[in-house]
C-alpha positions in Angstrom: -0.1 -0.1 0.1 1.4 3.4 -0.9 2.0 6.0 1.7 -0.6 8.2 0.4 -3.3 5.6 0.5 -2.2 4.5 4.1 -2.7 8.2 5.4 -6.0 8.5 3.4 -9.8 8.1 4.2 -12.1 6.1 2.0 -15.1 8.5 0.8 -18.6 7.1 0.1 -17.8 7.0 -3.5 -14.9 4.9 -3.3 -12.2 7.5 -4.0 -9.7 8.2 -1.1 -8.9 11.6 0.4 -5.4 12.1 2.1 -5.9 13.0 5.9 -3.7 15.9 5.9 -4.1 18.8 3.3 -2.6 22.0 2.8 -5.1 25.0 2.9 -4.3 28.0 0.7 -6.6 30.8 1.6 -4.4 33.9 2.6 -5.1 37.6 3.7 -4.7 40.2 0.8 -1.4 41.4 2.1 0.2 38.0 1.4 1.4 38.1 -2.1 0.2 35.5 -4.4 3.8 34.5 -5.3 4.1 33.3 -1.9 1.2 30.8 -2.5 3.2 29.4 -5.6 6.2 29.0 -3.5 4.3 27.2 -0.6 2.7 24.8 -2.9 6.0 23.6 -4.4 7.5 23.2 -1.0 4.5 21.4 0.2 4.8 18.9 -2.6 8.5 18.4 -1.9 7.7 17.8 1.7 5.2 15.1 0.9 1.9 16.9 0.8 -0.7 15.5 -1.8 -3.9 17.1 -0.7 -4.4 20.7 -1.6 -7.3 22.8 -1.0 -8.3 25.9 -2.5 -11.6 27.7 -4.1 -12.5 29.9 -6.8 -13.1 32.7 -4.1 -9.4 32.4 -3.0 -8.3 33.9 -6.4 -4.9 32.2 -6.2 -5.6 29.1 -8.5 -3.3 30.4 -11.4 -0.3 30.4 -9.1 -1.5 27.0 -7.6 -1.7 25.7 -11.1 1.8 26.8 -12.1 3.2 25.1 -9.0 1.5 21.9 -9.6 2.6 22.1 -13.4 6.1 22.6 -12.3 6.2 19.6 -9.9 4.7 17.4 -12.4 7.1 18.6 -14.9 10.1 17.8 -12.9 8.9 14.4 -12.2 8.1 15.0 -8.3 4.5 13.9 -8.8 2.2 12.7 -11.3 -1.4 14.3 -11.6 -2.7 11.1 -10.1 -0.8 11.6 -6.9 -2.5 14.8 -5.9 -5.8 15.3 -4.4 -7.1 18.8 -5.4 -10.1 20.4 -4.2 -11.9 23.7 -5.3 -15.2 25.2 -4.4 -18.1 26.7 -5.9 -18.6 30.4 -4.9 -22.1 31.6 -3.8 -22.7 33.9 -6.9 -22.6 30.8 -9.3 -25.7 29.0 -7.7 -27.8 29.1 -10.7 -27.6 25.6 -12.2 -26.2 26.8 -15.6 -23.2 28.6 -13.8 -22.1 25.8 -11.8 -19.9 24.0 -14.3 -18.7 27.4 -15.6 -17.4 28.4 -12.2 -15.5 24.8 -12.4 -14.3 25.2 -15.7 -12.8 28.7 -14.8 -10.8 27.1 -12.1 -9.7 24.1 -14.2 -8.6 26.6 -16.9 -6.4 28.5 -14.2 -5.0 25.3 -12.7 -4.2 23.9 -16.3 -6.1 20.5 -15.0 -8.6 18.5 -16.9 -10.5 17.5 -13.6 -10.5 18.2 -9.8 -10.5 15.5 -7.3 -13.4 17.4 -5.2 -15.9 20.0 -6.0 -17.4 21.6 -3.1 -20.6 24.0 -2.6 -18.5 26.7 -0.5 -21.4 28.0 1.6 -25.1 26.9 1.6 -26.1 30.4 0.8 -27.1 31.9 -2.5 -25.6 35.5 -3.5 -26.1 37.9 -6.1 -23.3 39.1 -8.1 -21.9 42.2 -6.6 -23.0 41.5 -3.0 -20.0 41.7 -0.7 -21.0 39.0 1.7 -24.0 37.0 2.9 -27.7 38.6 2.8 -29.1 38.6 6.2 -32.9 39.2 7.3 -33.8 42.1 9.8 -32.8 39.8 12.7 -29.3 39.4 11.4 -29.7 35.8 10.2 -28.2 34.6 7.1 -30.6 34.0 4.3 -30.4 30.9 2.2 -32.4 29.6 -0.6 -33.6 25.7 -0.2 -34.6 25.5 -3.6 -31.0 26.9 -4.9 -29.3 24.2 -2.8 -31.1 21.2 -4.3 -30.9 22.5 -8.0 -27.3 23.5 -7.4 -26.5 19.8 -6.1 -27.8 18.7 -9.4 -25.5 20.7 -11.3 -22.5 19.3 -9.2 -23.8 16.0 -10.1 -23.7 16.6 -13.6 -20.0 18.0 -13.0 -19.2 14.6 -11.8 -20.9 12.7 -14.5 -18.9 14.7 -17.1 -15.7 13.9 -15.5 -14.8 17.4 -14.4 -14.8 16.3 -10.7 -14.2 12.9 -9.4 -16.0 13.6 -6.2 -18.5 16.1 -5.0 -19.4 17.6 -1.5 -20.2 20.6 0.6 -18.8 23.0 3.0 -20.2 24.9 6.0 -23.3 22.9 6.1 -25.2 22.2 9.3 -27.2 18.9 9.9 -30.5 20.5 8.6 -28.6 21.6 5.2 -27.1 18.2 4.9 -30.5 16.7 5.2 -31.9 18.9 2.4 -29.6 17.2 0.1 -29.7 13.8 1.5 -33.5 13.8 1.3 -33.6 15.5 -2.1 -36.0 13.4 -4.6 -33.7 11.8 -7.2 -30.6 12.1 -5.4 -27.9 10.5 -7.4 -24.8 11.2 -5.4 -24.3 11.7 -1.6 -22.0 14.5 -0.6 -18.6 12.8 0.1 -17.7 15.3 2.9 -18.5 18.4 4.6 -16.0 20.9 5.2 -16.3 23.0 8.3 -14.5 25.2 10.9 -13.2 22.5 13.4 -10.7 22.7 16.2 -10.2 21.8 20.0 -12.5 25.2 20.9 -15.0 24.0 18.0 -14.8 20.3 18.0 -18.1 19.9 15.9 -18.9 16.7 17.9 -22.6 16.5 17.0 -22.0 17.4 13.5 -19.2 14.8 13.5 -21.4 12.1 14.6 -24.3 13.0 12.3 -21.9 13.1 9.2 -20.3 9.5 10.4 -23.8 8.3 10.7 -24.6 9.4 7.0 -21.1 8.0 5.7 -20.0 11.5 5.1 -16.4 12.5 5.9 -15.6 15.7 8.1 -13.1 17.8 7.0 -11.4 20.5 9.4 -10.5 23.9 8.2 -8.9 26.5 10.5 -7.7 23.3 12.3 -4.9 25.3 14.0 -7.3 28.3 14.5 -7.0 31.0 12.0 -4.9 33.9 10.8 -6.1 36.8 12.5 -5.1 39.1 9.5 -8.1 37.8 7.7 -11.1 40.4 7.7 -13.8 38.0 8.4 -12.1 36.5 11.3 -13.0 37.5 14.9 -10.1 39.5 16.4 -11.0 39.2 20.2 -10.9 35.4 20.4 -7.9 33.5 22.3 -5.2 32.2 20.2 -5.7 28.4 20.1 -2.1 27.4 19.8 -1.2 29.2 23.1 -3.8 27.1 25.1 -2.1 25.8 28.3 -3.7 22.4 28.2 -2.7 21.9 24.5 0.8 23.1 25.4 1.3 20.8 28.2 0.1 17.6 25.9 2.5 19.0 23.1 5.6 19.1 25.9 4.7 15.6 27.0 5.1 14.2 23.7 7.9 16.7 22.5 5.6 17.9 19.8 4.5 21.4 18.8 0.8 22.5 19.7 0.0 22.5 15.9 1.2 18.8 15.5 -1.1 17.8 18.6 -3.9 19.9 17.1 -3.7 18.0 13.8 -3.3 14.7 15.5 -6.3 15.2 17.4 -8.6 15.7 14.3 -6.8 12.5 12.6 -7.5 10.3 15.4 -11.2 11.3 15.4 -11.4 10.4 11.7 -11.5 14.0 10.6 -9.3 15.0 7.5 -7.4 18.2 8.6 -6.3 21.3 6.5 -3.2 23.1 7.8 -2.5 26.4 6.4 1.2 27.5 6.6 3.5 28.8 3.9 6.5 28.5 6.2 8.8 25.7 5.1 9.7 24.7 8.8 6.2 24.7 9.7 5.2 22.9 6.7 7.7 20.2 7.7 6.6 20.0 11.2 3.0 19.7 10.4 3.7 16.8 8.0 5.3 14.9 11.0 1.7 14.3 12.5 1.8 10.8 11.4 4.8 10.0 13.3 3.1 9.8 17.0 -0.1 9.1 18.7 -2.2 10.8 21.5 -3.4 8.6 24.4 -7.0 8.4 25.2 -6.4 10.8 28.0 -4.7 13.3 25.9 -8.0 13.2 23.5 -10.2 13.5 26.6 -8.3 16.3 27.6 -8.6 18.0 24.3 -12.4 17.3 23.9 -12.7 19.1 27.0 -11.4 22.3 25.5 -14.6 22.7 23.5 -16.2 26.0 24.0 -18.2 26.1 20.8 -16.0 29.1 19.7 -15.9 30.1 16.1 -13.1 32.2 14.5 -14.9 32.7 11.4 -17.8 35.1 11.7 -19.8 34.0 8.6 -20.0 30.4 9.3 -23.2 28.6 9.0 
């Protein structure tokens, strides 16, 4: 069995997702050229799961990096697991494939491994962020979710995406898809904010019961420079309980946080463009947390979100 398959999770459509992925969202002040460098470094280190999105506006740089590492023989296309996401202004069924084709053109790829609905909220072109009602609740359109999902199914049938899934869905929104008349493919995963301060235990239990993988973004907390991140939240990696466990294992707090997710059966996205931290994070497969460690980390949950616009 290959190392990639060994450290992967099987999805409900038979394909495999590497358990550790590289997140690529970055605040505007980070030069896009840094993303390109980071992808090349990450592939050299051993990362094979790369997560991006139409909205991140960095897929040209990612595509160049991927093509360079294929050209120099480091990887073949089939070694890589690439995720992109449908942004909410493309919810109309006739635009779903257009959004994916735009990403593929930038990436210089013929298919992605995973195509996700980025948020379960329809938006109109020109809207800065999600529409809300007079009580501040985000408005989402049930019909859009179902018809949009049908358009994703067509992208899978066309071979443009091997697998399809969702992101930022709660249980109720997942059930809308799962209970849709004529459902052809279940979502393979639900990518959500997930870390010890927001362990998503109820959502994880629901997803496991439906054979849907949970994928954790912001698994290390979040970059406070991002405009949509709450600035007054505590820094996860400075948590004393987390640091005590890290010291016991002679590991970094980031490594412990990632290992926590993997031992829960959750795929984790780690975002770092720093070569040293890229290497450290990839060493997450070299140790194990004890049941007592896992219980202590479970106890850190405070249902605290870093991302203000999460569903």
